[in-house]
C-alpha positions, 0 to 999 in steps of 0.5 A, a space after each residue: 564233773 559237777 556243774 551248777 546251772 543258774 538261770 536268770 532273767 531281767 524280764 517280768 516274771 512269767 510262769 512257764 507255758 504248759 508246753 515248756 513245763 512238759 518239755 522241761 519235765 521230759 528232759 529232767 526225767 531223762 537226765 535223772 534216769 541217766 544219773 546225770 541230774 542231781 537236783 533242780 528247781 524253780 525259785 519263788 519270786 524275790 518278794 518271798 525271799 531274804 538276803 543275808 549280808 555280812 559287812 563291817 563285822 555285822 550280819 543283817 537280814 533284808 527281806 525281799 523284794 530287792 530294789 537293786 536287783 536287775 536280774 532275778 534268779 529263776 531256777 537252778 540245776 545240778 548235773 554230774 557229767 563226764 566232761 565240760 562239753 557234755 555240760 555245755 550241751 545240756 545247758 544249750 538243750 535246756 535254753 533251746 526248750 525256752 526258745 522253742 516253747 516260750 517265744 519272746 522270753 529272754 534270759 541267761 544260764 550260767 554254768 559253773 563247775 562245783 569245786 572238788 571240795 564241795 562234792 565230798 559227801 557230808 558226814 554228820 559231826 
């Protein structure tokens, strides 16, 4: 089972503390070595992004920042685990790192299973 975790926060963007960065790197190294973590990363601020929309048959590009955004996606991770409960435990552990090393930070993590059709290897045409 592959899960994508998306971390969001409505708080003012703040850099992770050195202690949080160290704890996250240790967890990532452990999970990469175990073969469970497939990808992860923090994201740049919305001001540096773009939104590509499709509506009424037209595609449009909107440069950030996005005025209507109430929560910012701060980062993501992709894990492959044997069961949903294992995925939940990894998510809990990651969020506990924030509680332990960045007091006062508030955010959420959404864990979503990647559909089977999305996990097939991509082959060039």
